[in-house]
C-alpha atoms as a printed R data frame, in Angstrom:
    type eleno elety resid chain resno       x       y       z
1   ATOM     1    CA   MET     A     1 -46.239 -20.106 -12.590
2   ATOM     2    CA   ARG     A     2 -44.087 -23.017 -13.647
3   ATOM     3    CA   ILE     A     3 -40.579 -22.426 -14.971
4   ATOM     4    CA   LYS     A     4 -38.844 -24.882 -17.254
5   ATOM     5    CA   LEU     A     5 -35.915 -26.691 -15.662
6   ATOM     6    CA   THR     A     6 -33.717 -25.835 -18.609
7   ATOM     7    CA   SER     A     7 -34.368 -22.134 -17.970
8   ATOM     8    CA   VAL     A     8 -33.340 -22.488 -14.336
9   ATOM     9    CA   ILE     A     9 -30.130 -24.305 -15.292
10  ATOM    10    CA   ALA     A    10 -29.351 -21.683 -17.904
11  ATOM    11    CA   ALA     A    11 -29.863 -18.915 -15.340
12  ATOM    12    CA   LEU     A    12 -27.611 -20.639 -12.808
13  ATOM    13    CA   ILE     A    13 -24.894 -21.131 -15.394
14  ATOM    14    CA   SER     A    14 -25.191 -17.491 -16.357
15  ATOM    15    CA   LEU     A    15 -24.869 -16.385 -12.738
16  ATOM    16    CA   GLY     A    16 -21.887 -18.679 -12.244
17  ATOM    17    CA   VAL     A    17 -20.118 -17.284 -15.259
18  ATOM    18    CA   MET     A    18 -20.833 -13.774 -14.090
19  ATOM    19    CA   GLY     A    19 -19.315 -14.596 -10.708
20  ATOM    20    CA   VAL     A    20 -16.180 -16.042 -12.248
21  ATOM    21    CA   ASN     A    21 -15.808 -13.053 -14.536
22  ATOM    22    CA   ALA     A    22 -16.207 -10.619 -11.647
23  ATOM    23    CA   THR     A    23 -13.556 -12.439  -9.637
24  ATOM    24    CA   SER     A    24 -11.260 -12.600 -12.626
25  ATOM    25    CA   ALA     A    25 -11.757  -8.897 -13.246
26  ATOM    26    CA   ASP     A    26 -10.873  -8.079  -9.642
27  ATOM    27    CA   ASP     A    27  -7.771 -10.268  -9.813
28  ATOM    28    CA   GLU     A    28  -6.788  -8.589 -13.052
29  ATOM    29    CA   MET     A    29  -7.185  -5.163 -11.433
30  ATOM    30    CA   ARG     A    30  -5.055  -6.313  -8.490
31  ATOM    31    CA   LEU     A    31  -2.252  -7.224 -10.892
32  ATOM    32    CA   ARG     A    32  -2.635  -4.119 -13.063
33  ATOM    33    CA   ILE     A    33  -2.299  -1.790 -10.075
34  ATOM    34    CA   ALA     A    34   0.817  -3.571  -8.817
35  ATOM    35    CA   ASN     A    35   2.425  -3.712 -12.260
36  ATOM    36    CA   SER     A    36   1.850  -0.003 -12.835
37  ATOM    37    CA   TYR     A    37   4.191   0.608  -9.863
38  ATOM    38    CA   GLY     A    38   6.879  -1.874 -10.869
39  ATOM    39    CA   LEU     A    39   5.881  -5.258  -9.504
40  ATOM    40    CA   SER     A    40   7.282  -7.137 -12.505
41  ATOM    41    CA   ALA     A    41  10.758  -5.721 -11.748
42  ATOM    42    CA   TRP     A    42  10.672  -6.099  -7.955
43  ATOM    43    CA   ASP     A    43  12.970  -9.125  -8.086
44  ATOM    44    CA   GLN     A    44  15.729  -6.807  -9.327
45  ATOM    45    CA   VAL     A    45  15.710  -4.802  -6.088
46  ATOM    46    CA   GLN     A    46  18.426  -5.696  -3.585
47  ATOM    47    CA   GLN     A    47  18.045  -2.749  -1.198
48  ATOM    48    CA   LEU     A    48  15.585   0.079  -0.745
49  ATOM    49    CA   ARG     A    49  16.077   3.222   1.337
50  ATOM    50    CA   TYR     A    50  13.700   6.058   2.127
51  ATOM    51    CA   THR     A    51  12.805   8.655   4.723
52  ATOM    52    CA   PHE     A    52   9.205   8.890   5.888
53  ATOM    53    CA   ASN     A    53   8.050  12.388   6.876
54  ATOM    54    CA   VAL     A    54   4.842  13.589   8.488
55  ATOM    55    CA   ASP     A    55   3.701  17.117   9.284
56  ATOM    56    CA   ARG     A    56   0.556  17.287  11.411
57  ATOM    57    CA   GLY     A    57  -0.024  20.718  12.839
58  ATOM    58    CA   LYS     A    58   3.125  21.684  14.723
59  ATOM    59    CA   ASP     A    59   4.305  18.069  15.027
60  ATOM    60    CA   HIS     A    60   6.891  16.628  12.639
61  ATOM    61    CA   ILE     A    61   7.944  12.989  12.357
62  ATOM    62    CA   LYS     A    62  10.985  11.815  10.413
63  ATOM    63    CA   ARG     A    63  12.025   8.166  10.177
64  ATOM    64    CA   SER     A    64  14.738   6.789   7.891
65  ATOM    65    CA   TRP     A    65  14.808   3.202   6.690
66  ATOM    66    CA   LEU     A    66  17.201   0.890   4.872
67  ATOM    67    CA   TRP     A    67  15.631  -2.386   3.788
68  ATOM    68    CA   ASP     A    68  17.809  -5.182   2.453
69  ATOM    69    CA   VAL     A    69  15.034  -6.874   0.545
70  ATOM    70    CA   LYS     A    70  16.834 -10.138  -0.177
71  ATOM    71    CA   LYS     A    71  17.968 -10.620   3.435
72  ATOM    72    CA   ASN     A    72  14.749  -9.034   4.817
73  ATOM    73    CA   ALA     A    73  16.963  -7.016   7.150
74  ATOM    74    CA   VAL     A    74  15.814  -3.554   8.245
75  ATOM    75    CA   THR     A    75  17.806  -0.642   9.657
76  ATOM    76    CA   PHE     A    76  15.923   2.191  11.338
77  ATOM    77    CA   GLU     A    77  17.186   5.642  12.257
78  ATOM    78    CA   GLY     A    78  14.906   8.031  14.055
79  ATOM    79    CA   PRO     A    79  13.438   8.966  17.424
80  ATOM    80    CA   ALA     A    80  12.663   6.416  20.118
81  ATOM    81    CA   LYS     A    81   9.561   6.781  22.301
82  ATOM    82    CA   ASP     A    82  11.451   9.167  24.575
83  ATOM    83    CA   GLY     A    83  12.375  11.324  21.593
84  ATOM    84    CA   LYS     A    84  16.076  10.444  21.670
85  ATOM    85    CA   PRO     A    85  17.633   9.352  18.346
86  ATOM    86    CA   VAL     A    86  18.304   5.634  17.925
87  ATOM    87    CA   LYS     A    87  19.603   3.274  15.272
88  ATOM    88    CA   ARG     A    88  18.356  -0.311  15.183
89  ATOM    89    CA   THR     A    89  18.942  -3.197  12.782
90  ATOM    90    CA   TYR     A    90  16.929  -6.405  12.821
91  ATOM    91    CA   VAL     A    91  15.875  -9.284  10.586
92  ATOM    92    CA   ARG     A    92  12.149  -9.581  10.035
93  ATOM    93    CA   THR     A    93  12.213 -13.383  10.043
94  ATOM    94    CA   ASP     A    94  13.287 -13.216  13.712
95  ATOM    95    CA   MET     A    95  10.205 -11.335  14.934
96  ATOM    96    CA   LYS     A    96   8.908 -14.204  17.079
97  ATOM    97    CA   THR     A    97  11.837 -13.740  19.465
98  ATOM    98    CA   ALA     A    98  12.239  -9.980  19.036
99  ATOM    99    CA   SER     A    99  12.354  -7.525  21.927
100 ATOM   100    CA   PRO     A   100   9.442  -5.116  22.503
101 ATOM   101    CA   GLU     A   101  11.583  -2.292  21.094
102 ATOM   102    CA   ILE     A   102  12.136  -4.212  17.854
103 ATOM   103    CA   VAL     A   103   8.443  -5.135  17.604
104 ATOM   104    CA   GLU     A   104   7.526  -1.469  17.959
105 ATOM   105    CA   THR     A   105  10.142  -0.574  15.345
106 ATOM   106    CA   ASP     A   106   8.750  -3.194  12.981
107 ATOM   107    CA   ARG     A   107   5.251  -1.813  13.474
108 ATOM   108    CA   MET     A   108   6.534   1.592  12.335
109 ATOM   109    CA   PHE     A   109   8.377  -0.028   9.425
110 ATOM   110    CA   ILE     A   110   5.207  -1.711   8.177
111 ATOM   111    CA   ASN     A   111   3.242   1.530   8.461
112 ATOM   112    CA   ASP     A   112   5.819   3.572   6.552
113 ATOM   113    CA   GLU     A   113   6.519   0.885   3.958
114 ATOM   114    CA   TYR     A   114   2.782   0.533   3.217
115 ATOM   115    CA   TRP     A   115   2.627   4.243   2.453
116 ATOM   116    CA   LEU     A   116   5.557   3.779   0.083
117 ATOM   117    CA   LEU     A   117   4.668   0.491  -1.610
118 ATOM   118    CA   PHE     A   118   0.972  -0.098  -1.052
119 ATOM   119    CA   PRO     A   119   0.198  -0.633  -4.765
120 ATOM   120    CA   LEU     A   120   2.547  -3.631  -4.686
121 ATOM   121    CA   HIS     A   121   0.831  -4.956  -1.563
122 ATOM   122    CA   VAL     A   122  -2.437  -5.045  -3.477
123 ATOM   123    CA   LYS     A   123  -0.932  -8.066  -5.258
124 ATOM   124    CA   TRP     A   124   1.422  -9.304  -2.536
125 ATOM   125    CA   ASP     A   125  -1.217  -9.530   0.202
126 ATOM   126    CA   ASN     A   126  -3.264 -12.456  -1.064
127 ATOM   127    CA   SER     A   127  -5.326 -12.568   2.139
128 ATOM   128    CA   ALA     A   128  -6.817  -9.170   1.301
129 ATOM   129    CA   GLN     A   129  -9.960  -8.955  -0.802
130 ATOM   130    CA   VAL     A   130  -9.838  -6.611  -3.793
131 ATOM   131    CA   ALA     A   131 -13.041  -5.345  -5.408
132 ATOM   132    CA   ASP     A   132 -13.462  -2.956  -8.327
133 ATOM   133    CA   LYS     A   133 -16.457  -0.757  -7.439
134 ATOM   134    CA   GLY     A   134 -16.655   1.340 -10.592
135 ATOM   135    CA   THR     A   135 -16.589   5.123 -10.821
136 ATOM   136    CA   HIS     A   136 -17.095   7.187  -7.640
137 ATOM   137    CA   ALA     A   137 -16.556  10.738  -6.444
138 ATOM   138    CA   LEU     A   138 -13.114  11.519  -5.077
139 ATOM   139    CA   PRO     A   139 -12.903  11.897  -1.281
140 ATOM   140    CA   ILE     A   140 -10.876  15.132  -1.597
141 ATOM   141    CA   GLY     A   141 -11.907  17.896  -3.962
142 ATOM   142    CA   LYS     A   142 -13.999  17.524  -7.083
143 ATOM   143    CA   GLY     A   143 -13.928  14.855  -9.741
144 ATOM   144    CA   THR     A   144 -14.385  11.119 -10.052
145 ATOM   145    CA   ALA     A   145 -12.163   8.072 -10.424
146 ATOM   146    CA   ARG     A   146 -12.359   4.310 -10.437
147 ATOM   147    CA   ARG     A   147 -12.766   3.065  -6.873
148 ATOM   148    CA   VAL     A   148 -10.999  -0.156  -5.873
149 ATOM   149    CA   VAL     A   149 -11.580  -1.409  -2.316
150 ATOM   150    CA   VAL     A   150  -8.908  -3.471  -0.537
151 ATOM   151    CA   THR     A   151 -10.129  -5.189   2.649
152 ATOM   152    CA   TYR     A   152  -7.878  -7.093   5.053
153 ATOM   153    CA   PRO     A   153  -9.070 -10.043   7.182
154 ATOM   154    CA   SER     A   154 -10.232  -9.485  10.739
155 ATOM   155    CA   SER     A   155  -7.228 -11.269  12.229
156 ATOM   156    CA   GLY     A   156  -3.478 -11.205  11.612
157 ATOM   157    CA   GLY     A   157  -1.043  -8.355  11.187
158 ATOM   158    CA   TYR     A   158  -0.601  -5.267  13.343
159 ATOM   159    CA   THR     A   159  -3.933  -3.673  12.357
160 ATOM   160    CA   PRO     A   160  -6.379  -6.404  11.307
161 ATOM   161    CA   GLY     A   161  -9.544  -5.493   9.445
162 ATOM   162    CA   ASP     A   162  -8.138  -2.389   7.753
163 ATOM   163    CA   MET     A   163  -9.851  -1.211   4.585
164 ATOM   164    CA   TYR     A   164  -8.435   1.004   1.845
165 ATOM   165    CA   GLU     A   165 -10.357   2.719  -0.908
166 ATOM   166    CA   LEU     A   166  -8.055   3.378  -3.856
167 ATOM   167    CA   PHE     A   167  -9.113   5.905  -6.473
168 ATOM   168    CA   ILE     A   168  -7.460   5.007  -9.767
169 ATOM   169    CA   ASP     A   169  -6.829   7.114 -12.870
170 ATOM   170    CA   PRO     A   170  -6.894   5.760 -16.470
171 ATOM   171    CA   ASP     A   171  -3.171   4.937 -16.208
172 ATOM   172    CA   ILE     A   172  -3.990   2.688 -13.234
173 ATOM   173    CA   HIS     A   173  -2.165   4.987 -10.847
174 ATOM   174    CA   VAL     A   174  -3.590   5.879  -7.446
175 ATOM   175    CA   VAL     A   175  -4.663   9.535  -7.280
176 ATOM   176    CA   GLN     A   176  -6.202   9.377  -3.796
177 ATOM   177    CA   TRP     A   177  -6.926   6.867  -1.094
178 ATOM   178    CA   ALA     A   178  -9.204   6.678   1.930
179 ATOM   179    CA   TYR     A   179  -7.988   4.586   4.848
180 ATOM   180    CA   HIS     A   180 -10.399   2.964   7.330
181 ATOM   181    CA   ARG     A   181  -8.491   1.629  10.328
182 ATOM   182    CA   GLY     A   182 -10.155  -1.545  11.542
183 ATOM   183    CA   GLY     A   183 -12.855  -1.698   8.885
184 ATOM   184    CA   PRO     A   184 -15.487   0.249   6.934
185 ATOM   185    CA   ASP     A   185 -17.356   1.371  10.062
186 ATOM   186    CA   LYS     A   186 -14.425   3.583  11.010
187 ATOM   187    CA   GLY     A   187 -14.324   7.084   9.541
188 ATOM   188    CA   PRO     A   188 -11.841   7.325   6.686
189 ATOM   189    CA   MET     A   189  -8.674   9.376   6.515
190 ATOM   190    CA   ALA     A   190  -8.251  10.513   2.912
191 ATOM   191    CA   PHE     A   191  -5.005  11.600   1.242
192 ATOM   192    CA   THR     A   192  -3.846  12.424  -2.247
193 ATOM   193    CA   TRP     A   193  -1.199  10.432  -4.094
194 ATOM   194    CA   GLU     A   194   0.981  12.923  -5.953
195 ATOM   195    CA   ASP     A   195   4.390  13.515  -7.499
196 ATOM   196    CA   ASN     A   196   5.021  10.106  -9.009
197 ATOM   197    CA   ARG     A   197   8.742   9.490  -9.524
198 ATOM   198    CA   SER     A   198  10.749   6.715 -11.152
199 ATOM   199    CA   VAL     A   199  13.077   5.040  -8.659
200 ATOM   200    CA   GLY     A   200  14.935   2.500 -10.751
201 ATOM   201    CA   PRO     A   201  12.235   0.127 -12.027
202 ATOM   202    CA   LEU     A   202   9.708   1.283  -9.419
203 ATOM   203    CA   THR     A   203   7.189   4.112  -9.459
204 ATOM   204    CA   ILE     A   204   6.798   5.887  -6.115
205 ATOM   205    CA   SER     A   205   4.244   8.502  -5.095
206 ATOM   206    CA   MET     A   206   6.325  10.983  -3.095
207 ATOM   207    CA   ASN     A   207   3.651  13.276  -1.650
208 ATOM   208    CA   HIS     A   208   0.329  12.736   0.149
209 ATOM   209    CA   ARG     A   209  -1.876  15.634   1.260
210 ATOM   210    CA   ALA     A   210  -4.890  15.390   3.541
211 ATOM   211    CA   ALA     A   211  -8.063  17.407   3.096
212 ATOM   212    CA   THR     A   212  -6.724  19.945   5.600
213 ATOM   213    CA   PRO     A   213  -3.520  21.884   4.826
214 ATOM   214    CA   ASP     A   214  -1.877  21.069   8.168
215 ATOM   215    CA   PHE     A   215  -1.520  17.317   7.505
216 ATOM   216    CA   ARG     A   216   0.915  15.869   4.976
217 ATOM   217    CA   VAL     A   217   2.911  12.666   4.481
218 ATOM   218    CA   TRP     A   218   5.870  12.633   2.105
219 ATOM   219    CA   PHE     A   219   9.085  10.824   1.258
220 ATOM   220    CA   THR     A   220  12.655  11.987   0.797
221 ATOM   221    CA   ASP     A   221  15.943  10.207  -0.019
222 ATOM   222    CA   VAL     A   222  14.166   7.394  -1.864
223 ATOM   223    CA   ALA     A   223  16.600   5.119  -3.723
224 ATOM   224    CA   VAL     A   224  17.113   1.516  -4.749
225 ATOM   225    CA   LYS     A   225  20.190  -0.616  -5.210
226 ATOM   226    CA   LEU     A   226  19.693  -3.283  -7.850
227 ATOM   227    CA   ILE     A   227  21.146  -6.782  -7.808
228 ATOM   228    CA   GLY     A   228  24.705  -6.815  -9.111
229 ATOM   229    CA   SER     A   229  25.249  -3.074  -8.630
230 ATOM   230    CA   GLU     A   230  26.801  -1.020  -5.838
231 ATOM   231    CA   GLN     A   231  25.223   2.218  -7.093
232 ATOM   232    CA   TRP     A   232  22.135   3.778  -5.552
233 ATOM   233    CA   VAL     A   233  19.485   4.797  -8.082
234 ATOM   234    CA   THR     A   234  17.632   7.827  -6.758
235 ATOM   235    CA   ALA     A   235  14.178   9.189  -7.512
236 ATOM   236    CA   LYS     A   236  13.815  11.079 -10.800
């Protein structure tokens, strides 16, 4: 069967437009997620502090952070590998010459800060691919939500190839996520995103529960200091 050339060209144009629209839609979703958590006001933030907590069975982890955003300086207070309390301050732009202890501290900082600010990273991390996959069942409990998949490249960073499935409500807030360390072939760890609080111009999800009751991640002492102010604005 012969097909007219004009029909083929029309089909190719149609497919091209569809591809552009899909990409544009994914980029729009990337921005909408980040803006729903305060991206447009991030430039107002001078300092950010928070304490990262984990309960897993009988084990408890508590790490406190102070991040001077404009200087990209980080102060950590918490246990060292031997369990003894330490306090360390470093500048993230100096990581190429950092000691192993600082590199390990920075690895923890990135982990904890991603839990706190991941919706902003959806826009910040341009190397990651973002794809809106439509409505899917939630990984924990019953119900459905819009599933947005964020996939990181196979090289670079502390954990290359990571994949995150974000489950988004109509307000474009994350209600749950499923984390695949190293890529989609790895079994996911799913957590809720609960207890959204206003912290200055930011929105922070303070509580994350796993499918089992003995595993929880949450934040305390979350506050921001805005440019031109010496006052800490705490979570409300």
